[in-house]
Gaussian input, Z-matrix of N, CA and C with variables (Angstrom, degrees):
# hf/3-21g

backbone

0 1
 N
 C     1     B1
 C     2     B2     1     A1
 N     3     B3     2     A2     1     D1
 C     4     B4     3     A3     2     D2
 C     5     B5     4     A4     3     D3
 N     6     B6     5     A5     4     D4
 C     7     B7     6     A6     5     D5
 C     8     B8     7     A7     6     D6
 N     9     B9     8     A8     7     D7
 C    10    B10     9     A9     8     D8
 C    11    B11    10    A10     9     D9
 N    12    B12    11    A11    10    D10
 C    13    B13    12    A12    11    D11
 C    14    B14    13    A13    12    D12
 N    15    B15    14    A14    13    D13
 C    16    B16    15    A15    14    D14
 C    17    B17    16    A16    15    D15
 N    18    B18    17    A17    16    D16
 C    19    B19    18    A18    17    D17
 C    20    B20    19    A19    18    D18
 N    21    B21    20    A20    19    D19
 C    22    B22    21    A21    20    D20
 C    23    B23    22    A22    21    D21
 N    24    B24    23    A23    22    D22
 C    25    B25    24    A24    23    D23
 C    26    B26    25    A25    24    D24
 N    27    B27    26    A26    25    D25
 C    28    B28    27    A27    26    D26
 C    29    B29    28    A28    27    D27
 N    30    B30    29    A29    28    D28
 C    31    B31    30    A30    29    D29
 C    32    B32    31    A31    30    D30
 N    33    B33    32    A32    31    D31
 C    34    B34    33    A33    32    D32
 C    35    B35    34    A34    33    D33
 N    36    B36    35    A35    34    D34
 C    37    B37    36    A36    35    D35
 C    38    B38    37    A37    36    D36
 N    39    B39    38    A38    37    D37
 C    40    B40    39    A39    38    D38
 C    41    B41    40    A40    39    D39
 N    42    B42    41    A41    40    D40
 C    43    B43    42    A42    41    D41
 C    44    B44    43    A43    42    D42
 N    45    B45    44    A44    43    D43
 C    46    B46    45    A45    44    D44
 C    47    B47    46    A46    45    D45
 N    48    B48    47    A47    46    D46
 C    49    B49    48    A48    47    D47
 C    50    B50    49    A49    48    D48
 N    51    B51    50    A50    49    D49
 C    52    B52    51    A51    50    D50
 C    53    B53    52    A52    51    D51
 N    54    B54    53    A53    52    D52
 C    55    B55    54    A54    53    D53
 C    56    B56    55    A55    54    D54
 N    57    B57    56    A56    55    D55
 C    58    B58    57    A57    56    D56
 C    59    B59    58    A58    57    D57
 N    60    B60    59    A59    58    D58
 C    61    B61    60    A60    59    D59
 C    62    B62    61    A61    60    D60
 N    63    B63    62    A62    61    D61
 C    64    B64    63    A63    62    D62
 C    65    B65    64    A64    63    D63
 N    66    B66    65    A65    64    D64
 C    67    B67    66    A66    65    D65
 C    68    B68    67    A67    66    D66
 N    69    B69    68    A68    67    D67
 C    70    B70    69    A69    68    D68
 C    71    B71    70    A70    69    D69
 N    72    B72    71    A71    70    D70
 C    73    B73    72    A72    71    D71
 C    74    B74    73    A73    72    D72
 N    75    B75    74    A74    73    D73
 C    76    B76    75    A75    74    D74
 C    77    B77    76    A76    75    D75
 N    78    B78    77    A77    76    D76
 C    79    B79    78    A78    77    D77
 C    80    B80    79    A79    78    D78
 N    81    B81    80    A80    79    D79
 C    82    B82    81    A81    80    D80
 C    83    B83    82    A82    81    D81
 N    84    B84    83    A83    82    D82
 C    85    B85    84    A84    83    D83
 C    86    B86    85    A85    84    D84
 N    87    B87    86    A86    85    D85
 C    88    B88    87    A87    86    D86
 C    89    B89    88    A88    87    D87
 N    90    B90    89    A89    88    D88
 C    91    B91    90    A90    89    D89
 C    92    B92    91    A91    90    D90
 N    93    B93    92    A92    91    D91
 C    94    B94    93    A93    92    D92
 C    95    B95    94    A94    93    D93
 N    96    B96    95    A95    94    D94
 C    97    B97    96    A96    95    D95
 C    98    B98    97    A97    96    D96
 N    99    B99    98    A98    97    D97
 C   100   B100    99    A99    98    D98
 C   101   B101   100   A100    99    D99
 N   102   B102   101   A101   100   D100
 C   103   B103   102   A102   101   D101
 C   104   B104   103   A103   102   D102
 N   105   B105   104   A104   103   D103
 C   106   B106   105   A105   104   D104
 C   107   B107   106   A106   105   D105
 N   108   B108   107   A107   106   D106
 C   109   B109   108   A108   107   D107
 C   110   B110   109   A109   108   D108
 N   111   B111   110   A110   109   D109
 C   112   B112   111   A111   110   D110
 C   113   B113   112   A112   111   D111
 N   114   B114   113   A113   112   D112
 C   115   B115   114   A114   113   D113
 C   116   B116   115   A115   114   D114
 N   117   B117   116   A116   115   D115
 C   118   B118   117   A117   116   D116
 C   119   B119   118   A118   117   D117
 N   120   B120   119   A119   118   D118
 C   121   B121   120   A120   119   D119
 C   122   B122   121   A121   120   D120
 N   123   B123   122   A122   121   D121
 C   124   B124   123   A123   122   D122
 C   125   B125   124   A124   123   D123
 N   126   B126   125   A125   124   D124
 C   127   B127   126   A126   125   D125
 C   128   B128   127   A127   126   D126
 N   129   B129   128   A128   127   D127
 C   130   B130   129   A129   128   D128
 C   131   B131   130   A130   129   D129
 N   132   B132   131   A131   130   D130
 C   133   B133   132   A132   131   D131
 C   134   B134   133   A133   132   D132
 N   135   B135   134   A134   133   D133
 C   136   B136   135   A135   134   D134
 C   137   B137   136   A136   135   D135
 N   138   B138   137   A137   136   D136
 C   139   B139   138   A138   137   D137
 C   140   B140   139   A139   138   D138
 N   141   B141   140   A140   139   D139
 C   142   B142   141   A141   140   D140
 C   143   B143   142   A142   141   D141
 N   144   B144   143   A143   142   D142
 C   145   B145   144   A144   143   D143
 C   146   B146   145   A145   144   D144
 N   147   B147   146   A146   145   D145
 C   148   B148   147   A147   146   D146
 C   149   B149   148   A148   147   D147
 N   150   B150   149   A149   148   D148
 C   151   B151   150   A150   149   D149
 C   152   B152   151   A151   150   D150
 N   153   B153   152   A152   151   D151
 C   154   B154   153   A153   152   D152
 C   155   B155   154   A154   153   D153
 N   156   B156   155   A155   154   D154
 C   157   B157   156   A156   155   D155
 C   158   B158   157   A157   156   D156
 N   159   B159   158   A158   157   D157
 C   160   B160   159   A159   158   D158
 C   161   B161   160   A160   159   D159
 N   162   B162   161   A161   160   D160
 C   163   B163   162   A162   161   D161
 C   164   B164   163   A163   162   D162
 N   165   B165   164   A164   163   D163
 C   166   B166   165   A165   164   D164
 C   167   B167   166   A166   165   D165
 N   168   B168   167   A167   166   D166
 C   169   B169   168   A168   167   D167
 C   170   B170   169   A169   168   D168
 N   171   B171   170   A170   169   D169
 C   172   B172   171   A171   170   D170
 C   173   B173   172   A172   171   D171
 N   174   B174   173   A173   172   D172
 C   175   B175   174   A174   173   D173
 C   176   B176   175   A175   174   D174
 N   177   B177   176   A176   175   D175
 C   178   B178   177   A177   176   D176
 C   179   B179   178   A178   177   D177
 N   180   B180   179   A179   178   D178
 C   181   B181   180   A180   179   D179
 C   182   B182   181   A181   180   D180
 N   183   B183   182   A182   181   D181
 C   184   B184   183   A183   182   D182
 C   185   B185   184   A184   183   D183
 N   186   B186   185   A185   184   D184
 C   187   B187   186   A186   185   D185
 C   188   B188   187   A187   186   D186
 N   189   B189   188   A188   187   D187
 C   190   B190   189   A189   188   D188
 C   191   B191   190   A190   189   D189
 N   192   B192   191   A191   190   D190
 C   193   B193   192   A192   191   D191
 C   194   B194   193   A193   192   D192
 N   195   B195   194   A194   193   D193
 C   196   B196   195   A195   194   D194
 C   197   B197   196   A196   195   D195
 N   198   B198   197   A197   196   D196
 C   199   B199   198   A198   197   D197
 C   200   B200   199   A199   198   D198
 N   201   B201   200   A200   199   D199
 C   202   B202   201   A201   200   D200
 C   203   B203   202   A202   201   D201
 N   204   B204   203   A203   202   D202
 C   205   B205   204   A204   203   D203
 C   206   B206   205   A205   204   D204
 N   207   B207   206   A206   205   D205
 C   208   B208   207   A207   206   D206
 C   209   B209   208   A208   207   D207
 N   210   B210   209   A209   208   D208
 C   211   B211   210   A210   209   D209
 C   212   B212   211   A211   210   D210
 N   213   B213   212   A212   211   D211
 C   214   B214   213   A213   212   D212
 C   215   B215   214   A214   213   D213
 N   216   B216   215   A215   214   D214
 C   217   B217   216   A216   215   D215
 C   218   B218   217   A217   216   D216
 N   219   B219   218   A218   217   D217
 C   220   B220   219   A219   218   D218
 C   221   B221   220   A220   219   D219
 N   222   B222   221   A221   220   D220
 C   223   B223   222   A222   221   D221
 C   224   B224   223   A223   222   D222
 N   225   B225   224   A224   223   D223
 C   226   B226   225   A225   224   D224
 C   227   B227   226   A226   225   D225
 N   228   B228   227   A227   226   D226
 C   229   B229   228   A228   227   D227
 C   230   B230   229   A229   228   D228
 N   231   B231   230   A230   229   D229
 C   232   B232   231   A231   230   D230
 C   233   B233   232   A232   231   D231
 N   234   B234   233   A233   232   D232
 C   235   B235   234   A234   233   D233
 C   236   B236   235   A235   234   D234
 N   237   B237   236   A236   235   D235
 C   238   B238   237   A237   236   D236
 C   239   B239   238   A238   237   D237
 N   240   B240   239   A239   238   D238
 C   241   B241   240   A240   239   D239
 C   242   B242   241   A241   240   D240
 N   243   B243   242   A242   241   D241
 C   244   B244   243   A243   242   D242
 C   245   B245   244   A244   243   D243
 N   246   B246   245   A245   244   D244
 C   247   B247   246   A246   245   D245
 C   248   B248   247   A247   246   D246
 N   249   B249   248   A248   247   D247
 C   250   B250   249   A249   248   D248
 C   251   B251   250   A250   249   D249
 N   252   B252   251   A251   250   D250
 C   253   B253   252   A252   251   D251
 C   254   B254   253   A253   252   D252
 N   255   B255   254   A254   253   D253
 C   256   B256   255   A255   254   D254
 C   257   B257   256   A256   255   D255
 N   258   B258   257   A257   256   D256
 C   259   B259   258   A258   257   D257
 C   260   B260   259   A259   258   D258
 N   261   B261   260   A260   259   D259
 C   262   B262   261   A261   260   D260
 C   263   B263   262   A262   261   D261
 N   264   B264   263   A263   262   D262
 C   265   B265   264   A264   263   D263
 C   266   B266   265   A265   264   D264
 N   267   B267   266   A266   265   D265
 C   268   B268   267   A267   266   D266
 C   269   B269   268   A268   267   D267
 N   270   B270   269   A269   268   D268
 C   271   B271   270   A270   269   D269
 C   272   B272   271   A271   270   D270
 N   273   B273   272   A272   271   D271
 C   274   B274   273   A273   272   D272
 C   275   B275   274   A274   273   D273
 N   276   B276   275   A275   274   D274
 C   277   B277   276   A276   275   D275
 C   278   B278   277   A277   276   D276
 N   279   B279   278   A278   277   D277
 C   280   B280   279   A279   278   D278
 C   281   B281   280   A280   279   D279
 N   282   B282   281   A281   280   D280
 C   283   B283   282   A282   281   D281
 C   284   B284   283   A283   282   D282
 N   285   B285   284   A284   283   D283
 C   286   B286   285   A285   284   D284
 C   287   B287   286   A286   285   D285
 N   288   B288   287   A287   286   D286
 C   289   B289   288   A288   287   D287
 C   290   B290   289   A289   288   D288
 N   291   B291   290   A290   289   D289
 C   292   B292   291   A291   290   D290
 C   293   B293   292   A292   291   D291
 N   294   B294   293   A293   292   D292
 C   295   B295   294   A294   293   D293
 C   296   B296   295   A295   294   D294
 N   297   B297   296   A296   295   D295
 C   298   B298   297   A297   296   D296
 C   299   B299   298   A298   297   D297
 N   300   B300   299   A299   298   D298
 C   301   B301   300   A300   299   D299
 C   302   B302   301   A301   300   D300
 N   303   B303   302   A302   301   D301
 C   304   B304   303   A303   302   D302
 C   305   B305   304   A304   303   D303
 N   306   B306   305   A305   304   D304
 C   307   B307   306   A306   305   D305
 C   308   B308   307   A307   306   D306
 N   309   B309   308   A308   307   D307
 C   310   B310   309   A309   308   D308
 C   311   B311   310   A310   309   D309
 N   312   B312   311   A311   310   D310
 C   313   B313   312   A312   311   D311
 C   314   B314   313   A313   312   D312
 N   315   B315   314   A314   313   D313
 C   316   B316   315   A315   314   D314
 C   317   B317   316   A316   315   D315
 N   318   B318   317   A317   316   D316
 C   319   B319   318   A318   317   D317
 C   320   B320   319   A319   318   D318
 N   321   B321   320   A320   319   D319
 C   322   B322   321   A321   320   D320
 C   323   B323   322   A322   321   D321

   B1=1.4416
   B2=1.5271
   B3=1.2870
   B4=1.4768
   B5=1.5218
   B6=1.3250
   B7=1.4584
   B8=1.5155
   B9=1.3048
   B10=1.4344
   B11=1.5180
   B12=1.3318
   B13=1.4550
   B14=1.5003
   B15=1.3217
   B16=1.4640
   B17=1.5243
   B18=1.2999
   B19=1.4673
   B20=1.5193
   B21=1.3055
   B22=1.4631
   B23=1.5197
   B24=1.2979
   B25=1.4647
   B26=1.5149
   B27=1.2949
   B28=1.4772
   B29=1.5171
   B30=1.3263
   B31=1.4708
   B32=1.5258
   B33=1.3211
   B34=1.4635
   B35=1.5439
   B36=1.3191
   B37=1.4443
   B38=1.5406
   B39=1.3276
   B40=1.4602
   B41=1.5313
   B42=1.3056
   B43=1.4641
   B44=1.5278
   B45=1.3208
   B46=1.4672
   B47=1.5237
   B48=1.3374
   B49=1.4653
   B50=1.5261
   B51=1.3299
   B52=1.4502
   B53=1.5068
   B54=1.3182
   B55=1.4502
   B56=1.5298
   B57=1.3394
   B58=1.4601
   B59=1.5174
   B60=1.3418
   B61=1.4493
   B62=1.5010
   B63=1.3414
   B64=1.4708
   B65=1.5227
   B66=1.3156
   B67=1.4449
   B68=1.5292
   B69=1.3289
   B70=1.4726
   B71=1.5274
   B72=1.3372
   B73=1.4570
   B74=1.5288
   B75=1.3119
   B76=1.4702
   B77=1.5096
   B78=1.3249
   B79=1.4414
   B80=1.5063
   B81=1.3179
   B82=1.4687
   B83=1.5197
   B84=1.3254
   B85=1.4492
   B86=1.5064
   B87=1.3218
   B88=1.4770
   B89=1.5232
   B90=1.3427
   B91=1.4469
   B92=1.5381
   B93=1.3068
   B94=1.4684
   B95=1.5135
   B96=1.3279
   B97=1.4488
   B98=1.5043
   B99=1.3449
   B100=1.4563
   B101=1.5178
   B102=1.3481
   B103=1.4663
   B104=1.5134
   B105=1.3375
   B106=1.4500
   B107=1.5069
   B108=1.3300
   B109=1.4497
   B110=1.5264
   B111=1.3246
   B112=1.4632
   B113=1.5362
   B114=1.3294
   B115=1.4672
   B116=1.5268
   B117=1.3287
   B118=1.4750
   B119=1.5224
   B120=1.3005
   B121=1.4664
   B122=1.5126
   B123=1.3469
   B124=1.4616
   B125=1.5282
   B126=1.2860
   B127=1.4703
   B128=1.5318
   B129=1.3343
   B130=1.4670
   B131=1.5251
   B132=1.3075
   B133=1.4706
   B134=1.5333
   B135=1.3128
   B136=1.4550
   B137=1.5207
   B138=1.3132
   B139=1.4434
   B140=1.5273
   B141=1.2809
   B142=1.4642
   B143=1.5253
   B144=1.3124
   B145=1.4570
   B146=1.5352
   B147=1.3072
   B148=1.4503
   B149=1.5315
   B150=1.2907
   B151=1.4590
   B152=1.5232
   B153=1.3030
   B154=1.4713
   B155=1.5246
   B156=1.3129
   B157=1.4679
   B158=1.5173
   B159=1.3028
   B160=1.4801
   B161=1.5121
   B162=1.3102
   B163=1.4666
   B164=1.5092
   B165=1.3062
   B166=1.4475
   B167=1.5238
   B168=1.3063
   B169=1.4523
   B170=1.5277
   B171=1.3171
   B172=1.4634
   B173=1.5182
   B174=1.3248
   B175=1.4575
   B176=1.5155
   B177=1.3168
   B178=1.4596
   B179=1.5055
   B180=1.3121
   B181=1.4761
   B182=1.5215
   B183=1.3112
   B184=1.4677
   B185=1.5219
   B186=1.3366
   B187=1.4546
   B188=1.5090
   B189=1.3462
   B190=1.4523
   B191=1.5297
   B192=1.3271
   B193=1.4672
   B194=1.5359
   B195=1.3268
   B196=1.4663
   B197=1.5241
   B198=1.3192
   B199=1.4667
   B200=1.5246
   B201=1.3148
   B202=1.4679
   B203=1.5268
   B204=1.3180
   B205=1.4601
   B206=1.5171
   B207=1.3253
   B208=1.4756
   B209=1.5336
   B210=1.3267
   B211=1.4619
   B212=1.5257
   B213=1.3250
   B214=1.4570
   B215=1.5156
   B216=1.3107
   B217=1.4730
   B218=1.5297
   B219=1.3231
   B220=1.4621
   B221=1.5341
   B222=1.3203
   B223=1.4695
   B224=1.5218
   B225=1.3065
   B226=1.4709
   B227=1.5298
   B228=1.3232
   B229=1.4456
   B230=1.5414
   B231=1.3328
   B232=1.4497
   B233=1.5252
   B234=1.3462
   B235=1.4504
   B236=1.5060
   B237=1.3316
   B238=1.4793
   B239=1.5169
   B240=1.3233
   B241=1.4706
   B242=1.5200
   B243=1.3375
   B244=1.4591
   B245=1.5192
   B246=1.3335
   B247=1.4439
   B248=1.5280
   B249=1.3515
   B250=1.4311
   B251=1.5211
   B252=1.3356
   B253=1.4429
   B254=1.5177
   B255=1.2977
   B256=1.4643
   B257=1.5251
   B258=1.3415
   B259=1.4462
   B260=1.5225
   B261=1.3399
   B262=1.4684
   B263=1.5400
   B264=1.3037
   B265=1.4800
   B266=1.5203
   B267=1.3132
   B268=1.4569
   B269=1.5253
   B270=1.3380
   B271=1.4506
   B272=1.5001
   B273=1.3239
   B274=1.4606
   B275=1.5304
   B276=1.3376
   B277=1.4756
   B278=1.5042
   B279=1.3382
   B280=1.4632
   B281=1.5207
   B282=1.3356
   B283=1.4588
   B284=1.5225
   B285=1.3362
   B286=1.4624
   B287=1.5128
   B288=1.3311
   B289=1.4480
   B290=1.5171
   B291=1.3219
   B292=1.4517
   B293=1.5262
   B294=1.3262
   B295=1.4780
   B296=1.5386
   B297=1.3469
   B298=1.4641
   B299=1.5234
   B300=1.3428
   B301=1.4521
   B302=1.5187
   B303=1.3550
   B304=1.4737
   B305=1.5313
   B306=1.3233
   B307=1.4486
   B308=1.5082
   B309=1.3514
   B310=1.4509
   B311=1.5302
   B312=1.3118
   B313=1.4456
   B314=1.5288
   B315=1.2997
   B316=1.4639
   B317=1.5301
   B318=1.3146
   B319=1.4685
   B320=1.5097
   B321=1.3256
   B322=1.4829
   B323=1.4841
   A1=108.51
   A2=116.33
   A3=121.87
   A4=110.56
   A5=115.16
   A6=120.30
   A7=107.20
   A8=116.69
   A9=121.50
   A10=107.79
   A11=115.96
   A12=120.10
   A13=115.40
   A14=116.85
   A15=120.10
   A16=110.09
   A17=114.72
   A18=123.18
   A19=104.55
   A20=117.83
   A21=122.57
   A22=108.83
   A23=117.40
   A24=123.29
   A25=109.15
   A26=115.95
   A27=120.04
   A28=107.63
   A29=115.63
   A30=120.70
   A31=109.42
   A32=116.21
   A33=120.41
   A34=111.52
   A35=117.25
   A36=122.09
   A37=108.78
   A38=116.86
   A39=121.90
   A40=110.34
   A41=118.80
   A42=120.89
   A43=110.41
   A44=117.68
   A45=121.44
   A46=110.30
   A47=116.28
   A48=120.67
   A49=110.17
   A50=116.63
   A51=119.69
   A52=112.68
   A53=117.02
   A54=120.68
   A55=111.26
   A56=116.77
   A57=120.54
   A58=111.54
   A59=118.06
   A60=121.08
   A61=112.50
   A62=119.48
   A63=121.28
   A64=109.22
   A65=117.28
   A66=120.73
   A67=111.93
   A68=116.46
   A69=120.84
   A70=111.38
   A71=117.04
   A72=120.66
   A73=114.77
   A74=118.06
   A75=120.55
   A76=112.91
   A77=117.58
   A78=123.04
   A79=110.62
   A80=117.47
   A81=119.89
   A82=109.43
   A83=115.17
   A84=121.34
   A85=109.87
   A86=118.19
   A87=122.64
   A88=106.36
   A89=117.86
   A90=120.19
   A91=114.22
   A92=118.02
   A93=121.26
   A94=113.70
   A95=118.30
   A96=122.53
   A97=108.86
   A98=116.58
   A99=121.11
   A100=114.53
   A101=116.76
   A102=119.77
   A103=110.09
   A104=118.81
   A105=124.04
   A106=110.71
   A107=117.25
   A108=123.26
   A109=106.54
   A110=116.11
   A111=121.96
   A112=110.58
   A113=116.32
   A114=119.46
   A115=110.07
   A116=116.23
   A117=121.19
   A118=110.22
   A119=117.64
   A120=121.23
   A121=110.00
   A122=115.60
   A123=119.06
   A124=110.73
   A125=116.03
   A126=120.76
   A127=109.17
   A128=118.18
   A129=120.13
   A130=110.53
   A131=115.79
   A132=120.11
   A133=107.63
   A134=116.15
   A135=120.85
   A136=108.50
   A137=116.33
   A138=120.42
   A139=109.22
   A140=115.45
   A141=122.40
   A142=105.62
   A143=117.16
   A144=122.77
   A145=108.47
   A146=116.83
   A147=121.58
   A148=108.64
   A149=116.43
   A150=121.37
   A151=108.80
   A152=117.51
   A153=121.47
   A154=113.02
   A155=118.11
   A156=120.16
   A157=113.48
   A158=118.03
   A159=121.51
   A160=111.95
   A161=116.22
   A162=120.53
   A163=110.84
   A164=116.95
   A165=121.38
   A166=110.08
   A167=116.26
   A168=122.70
   A169=109.87
   A170=115.66
   A171=122.11
   A172=108.88
   A173=116.82
   A174=123.06
   A175=106.10
   A176=117.11
   A177=123.27
   A178=107.13
   A179=117.07
   A180=121.12
   A181=110.30
   A182=113.87
   A183=121.56
   A184=108.51
   A185=118.03
   A186=121.86
   A187=113.34
   A188=116.66
   A189=121.76
   A190=108.20
   A191=117.13
   A192=120.40
   A193=111.92
   A194=116.87
   A195=119.63
   A196=109.99
   A197=116.82
   A198=120.18
   A199=111.12
   A200=116.10
   A201=119.61
   A202=110.14
   A203=117.21
   A204=120.43
   A205=111.75
   A206=116.74
   A207=121.10
   A208=108.75
   A209=116.77
   A210=120.31
   A211=111.97
   A212=118.05
   A213=120.75
   A214=110.20
   A215=118.26
   A216=122.16
   A217=109.93
   A218=117.47
   A219=121.54
   A220=110.71
   A221=116.49
   A222=121.51
   A223=111.44
   A224=117.64
   A225=120.62
   A226=108.91
   A227=118.41
   A228=120.69
   A229=111.26
   A230=117.42
   A231=121.84
   A232=113.63
   A233=117.54
   A234=120.06
   A235=115.78
   A236=117.86
   A237=119.61
   A238=108.90
   A239=115.49
   A240=119.40
   A241=108.41
   A242=114.86
   A243=120.51
   A244=108.77
   A245=115.74
   A246=121.45
   A247=108.13
   A248=117.33
   A249=120.00
   A250=108.51
   A251=117.72
   A252=121.75
   A253=109.71
   A254=116.75
   A255=121.57
   A256=108.08
   A257=115.82
   A258=121.68
   A259=111.02
   A260=117.04
   A261=118.77
   A262=109.14
   A263=116.89
   A264=121.53
   A265=111.80
   A266=118.63
   A267=121.94
   A268=112.89
   A269=117.16
   A270=122.03
   A271=111.98
   A272=116.12
   A273=122.18
   A274=110.42
   A275=115.89
   A276=120.88
   A277=110.40
   A278=114.61
   A279=123.63
   A280=106.10
   A281=117.12
   A282=121.31
   A283=108.12
   A284=114.79
   A285=122.73
   A286=109.14
   A287=116.44
   A288=123.10
   A289=107.72
   A290=115.86
   A291=119.37
   A292=109.10
   A293=119.88
   A294=121.30
   A295=114.31
   A296=118.41
   A297=121.61
   A298=112.84
   A299=116.40
   A300=123.56
   A301=114.34
   A302=117.51
   A303=120.36
   A304=107.95
   A305=117.09
   A306=120.70
   A307=109.91
   A308=115.09
   A309=121.97
   A310=108.07
   A311=115.67
   A312=121.65
   A313=111.64
   A314=115.67
   A315=121.74
   A316=105.29
   A317=116.10
   A318=123.03
   A319=109.17
   A320=115.69
   A321=118.93
   A322=111.54
   D1=132.23
   D2=177.08
   D3=-89.11
   D4=155.09
   D5=172.68
   D6=-134.55
   D7=153.82
   D8=177.57
   D9=-71.07
   D10=115.22
   D11=-176.31
   D12=-95.41
   D13=-29.76
   D14=-176.06
   D15=-161.24
   D16=154.39
   D17=167.54
   D18=-110.00
   D19=128.24
   D20=-176.03
   D21=-104.13
   D22=127.86
   D23=175.61
   D24=-113.99
   D25=135.76
   D26=172.18
   D27=-83.01
   D28=126.72
   D29=-177.58
   D30=-132.61
   D31=157.32
   D32=-179.73
   D33=-91.00
   D34=-25.11
   D35=-178.16
   D36=-138.13
   D37=103.49
   D38=-173.86
   D39=-61.96
   D40=-39.47
   D41=-178.49
   D42=-65.46
   D43=-46.35
   D44=179.55
   D45=-62.81
   D46=-47.14
   D47=-179.85
   D48=-64.12
   D49=-40.60
   D50=179.16
   D51=-62.92
   D52=-39.83
   D53=176.79
   D54=-64.93
   D55=-44.31
   D56=-179.55
   D57=-63.21
   D58=-54.50
   D59=-175.36
   D60=-70.16
   D61=-29.27
   D62=176.06
   D63=-63.62
   D64=-47.61
   D65=178.55
   D66=-68.10
   D67=-42.27
   D68=-176.54
   D69=-61.46
   D70=-41.47
   D71=-172.79
   D72=-113.09
   D73=5.33
   D74=179.90
   D75=66.16
   D76=39.38
   D77=179.20
   D78=-100.77
   D79=165.24
   D80=173.83
   D81=-124.17
   D82=150.57
   D83=178.42
   D84=-70.31
   D85=136.62
   D86=178.42
   D87=-64.92
   D88=133.60
   D89=-175.83
   D90=-64.37
   D91=-29.30
   D92=-178.73
   D93=-93.84
   D94=-20.56
   D95=-179.82
   D96=-150.88
   D97=98.75
   D98=-174.35
   D99=-70.46
   D100=-0.97
   D101=173.62
   D102=-73.29
   D103=-17.22
   D104=-178.92
   D105=-101.43
   D106=133.67
   D107=177.45
   D108=-112.50
   D109=130.65
   D110=-173.47
   D111=-118.68
   D112=150.00
   D113=175.11
   D114=-65.56
   D115=147.58
   D116=178.84
   D117=-81.75
   D118=-31.00
   D119=-177.84
   D120=-115.54
   D121=-148.48
   D122=177.79
   D123=-62.37
   D124=145.75
   D125=-178.05
   D126=-67.91
   D127=123.95
   D128=179.62
   D129=-77.36
   D130=154.47
   D131=176.13
   D132=-72.80
   D133=130.79
   D134=178.58
   D135=-113.08
   D136=134.21
   D137=179.03
   D138=-94.12
   D139=149.34
   D140=171.18
   D141=-109.21
   D142=112.04
   D143=-177.75
   D144=-99.29
   D145=118.82
   D146=179.52
   D147=-96.97
   D148=131.83
   D149=-174.61
   D150=-147.05
   D151=132.76
   D152=-177.57
   D153=-76.36
   D154=-23.26
   D155=-173.55
   D156=-107.40
   D157=-28.89
   D158=-172.01
   D159=-82.16
   D160=150.57
   D161=175.37
   D162=-86.56
   D163=164.27
   D164=-179.11
   D165=-63.39
   D166=131.42
   D167=179.10
   D168=-165.62
   D169=171.39
   D170=175.64
   D171=-98.18
   D172=143.24
   D173=167.96
   D174=-110.76
   D175=120.00
   D176=176.53
   D177=-104.17
   D178=125.08
   D179=-173.92
   D180=-97.59
   D181=125.92
   D182=173.49
   D183=-97.21
   D184=166.21
   D185=-176.95
   D186=-67.02
   D187=-37.59
   D188=-178.39
   D189=-165.33
   D190=-174.52
   D191=-176.54
   D192=-62.69
   D193=-39.18
   D194=-179.69
   D195=-66.21
   D196=-44.08
   D197=177.61
   D198=-65.01
   D199=-34.65
   D200=177.40
   D201=-56.44
   D202=-46.29
   D203=-178.06
   D204=-67.54
   D205=-36.85
   D206=176.43
   D207=-63.50
   D208=-45.13
   D209=-178.76
   D210=-67.21
   D211=-39.13
   D212=176.68
   D213=-60.38
   D214=-44.87
   D215=178.52
   D216=-61.66
   D217=-42.14
   D218=-179.97
   D219=-64.00
   D220=-44.01
   D221=-179.55
   D222=-66.82
   D223=-38.82
   D224=176.55
   D225=-64.46
   D226=-40.37
   D227=178.36
   D228=-64.26
   D229=-27.99
   D230=177.33
   D231=-79.31
   D232=-12.84
   D233=179.39
   D234=126.69
   D235=-1.71
   D236=174.37
   D237=-75.12
   D238=167.50
   D239=175.64
   D240=-138.46
   D241=149.10
   D242=176.21
   D243=-71.12
   D244=145.23
   D245=-178.69
   D246=-113.21
   D247=133.84
   D248=174.80
   D249=-62.69
   D250=127.77
   D251=-172.86
   D252=-144.27
   D253=147.51
   D254=175.16
   D255=-89.49
   D256=90.24
   D257=-174.19
   D258=-81.58
   D259=142.11
   D260=171.37
   D261=-68.80
   D262=161.95
   D263=-175.83
   D264=-60.68
   D265=-34.28
   D266=-177.76
   D267=-103.26
   D268=30.76
   D269=-176.84
   D270=-56.90
   D271=132.59
   D272=175.58
   D273=-113.07
   D274=23.18
   D275=-176.43
   D276=-142.30
   D277=161.00
   D278=174.92
   D279=-127.35
   D280=134.23
   D281=179.54
   D282=-95.39
   D283=128.06
   D284=176.79
   D285=-124.57
   D286=168.29
   D287=171.84
   D288=-127.03
   D289=139.62
   D290=177.49
   D291=-79.37
   D292=178.80
   D293=-177.17
   D294=-59.79
   D295=-16.78
   D296=175.84
   D297=-100.95
   D298=11.65
   D299=179.67
   D300=69.54
   D301=19.71
   D302=168.69
   D303=-73.57
   D304=126.57
   D305=179.34
   D306=-76.92
   D307=146.86
   D308=171.62
   D309=-153.63
   D310=158.79
   D311=-178.73
   D312=-115.43
   D313=144.36
   D314=170.11
   D315=-108.43
   D316=116.06
   D317=-174.57
   D318=-110.37
   D319=137.54
   D320=175.92
   D321=174.26

């Protein structure tokens, strides 16, 4: 049986991206290869969402709508930016871009 082991992002600066994603997700740099970011605690279950229309991206789940806004502010302070998006009326997500312009969503 296979399991999802990693999500790979193409980045222009591994150190900058490593610093951003380590802080964003509470990961630590692998001591032998800092290109890899590892969970600090037990490995969380990661879903693979298949979609015919959407492009490849990460969905980061917040506890609820209030936490979503707190997390968006924290991620923007770390170097993410809000992306202009055509949101549905009942959107429960915010689209951001990391410092390399990789899109990701904060859902909650």
